C-alpha positions in Angstrom: 83.6 79.1 59.7 80.2 80.8 60.7 80.7 79.6 64.4 84.1 81.2 64.4 82.7 84.5 63.2 80.0 84.3 65.9 82.4 83.6 68.6 84.6 86.2 67.7 81.9 88.8 67.5 80.8 87.5 71.0 84.2 87.8 72.5 84.5 91.5 70.9 81.1 92.5 72.8 82.4 91.0 76.0 85.7 92.8 75.6 84.0 96.2 74.7 81.6 95.7 77.8 84.5 95.2 80.0 86.3 98.1 78.7 83.5 100.3 79.1 82.7 99.2 82.7 86.3 99.7 83.6 86.1 103.3 82.0 83.0 104.1 84.0 84.6 102.8 87.3 87.6 105.1 86.8 85.4 108.0 85.9 83.2 107.5 89.0 86.2 107.2 91.4 85.0 104.1 92.9 87.5 103.0 95.5 87.9 99.5 94.1 91.5 98.3 94.9 91.7 100.8 97.9 89.1 99.2 100.1 89.7 98.5 103.8 91.0 95.0 103.7 93.2 95.3 100.7 96.7 94.5 101.4 99.3 96.9 100.2 103.1 96.3 100.8 105.6 99.0 100.0 109.3 98.6 100.3 111.5 101.2 98.7 110.8 101.0 95.0 108.9 97.7 95.3 105.0 97.8 95.7 102.8 94.6 96.0 99.0 95.1 96.1 96.7 92.3 96.9 93.1 93.5 96.7 91.5 91.0 99.0 88.4 93.0 100.0 87.9 94.2 96.3 87.9 90.5 95.1 85.5 89.4 97.6 83.1 92.1 96.9 83.3 91.7 93.1 82.9 87.9 93.6 79.6 88.5 95.6 78.2 91.0 93.1 79.0 88.8 90.2 77.5 85.8 91.8 74.2 87.6 92.6 74.0 89.1 89.1 74.8 85.8 87.4 72.2 83.9 89.6 69.6 86.4 88.8 70.4 86.2 85.2 70.2 82.4 85.2 66.9 82.4 86.8 65.6 85.0 84.3 66.7 82.9 81.3 65.4 79.6 82.7 61.8 80.7 82.7 
């Protein structure tokens, strides 16, 4: 039961941090989702957005961040 409580608290912190990050991105007007290379298809009342460049950029940033964190924790 104690392990479940810890897991739920960790998930709560992760969700809170993600929400705060999304709020910060919205307040700073960062062009995520509107970068050159993002594909937008509009036909009448249908819109399909495929954020290719945003996905690649976030993947690179998260890879660098997690590799630095892994190196720091393995000391």
